[in-house]
N, C-alpha and C positions, 0 to 999 in steps of 0.2 A: 503493499500500499504506500511505498515511498513516492510513487508517481503522483498519487492524489495529494500528498503533502507538498510536493514540488509544485503542483499546479494550484495549490491553495483552494481545492474543491472537495466537497463531500462526494461520497459514491454516487448519490442521486443526481448531483449537479454535473458530475463528470459524464455520467450515463446520458443525461439529457443533451449535454453539448455533443457528445460523440454521435448520438442519433441524429441531431440536427445537421451535423457535418455530413453524415452518411446519406441522408435524405437529399441534401443539396447536390452531393456527388452523383446520386442516382438520377436526379432531375437533369444535371448537366450531360450525363452520359445519354439520357433519352433524347434530349435536344440534339446532341451530336448525331445520333443515329437517324432521327427524322430528317435533319439537315442534310445528311449524306444522300437521302432519297429525294427530297425536295429542297434544293439549295436556297430557294427564295424565303424559306421560313427559318426562324431561330438563327439568323445570320450572326448575331453577336451574343446570344443568350448564354451559351456555355462559357464563353470567355468572361463575361460579366460575373457569373457565378463563381468561377475560379478566382478571379480578382478579388471578389467579396471575401472568399474563404481565405485567401492569402493575407489580406489586410487583417482579417479577424485573428488569425494565428499569430501573425506578427505583433499585433497589439497586445495580445495576451502574453507573449514572451517579453515584451517591454515592461509590462505591469509587474512581472515577477521580480 
């Protein structure tokens, strides 16, 4: 449980955050798959999600 201490989160907070990240990654993957078939849709959606996640992870690292 050292990871939870390092992150400054309880088990449930960590679980909720990890599920949030996994759902966004799933959404980005779905958008990429759809975009591969119909290039005119979801043109920037996956990259926007990934940028959001990257900013989120970096800001959490800075807060520690």
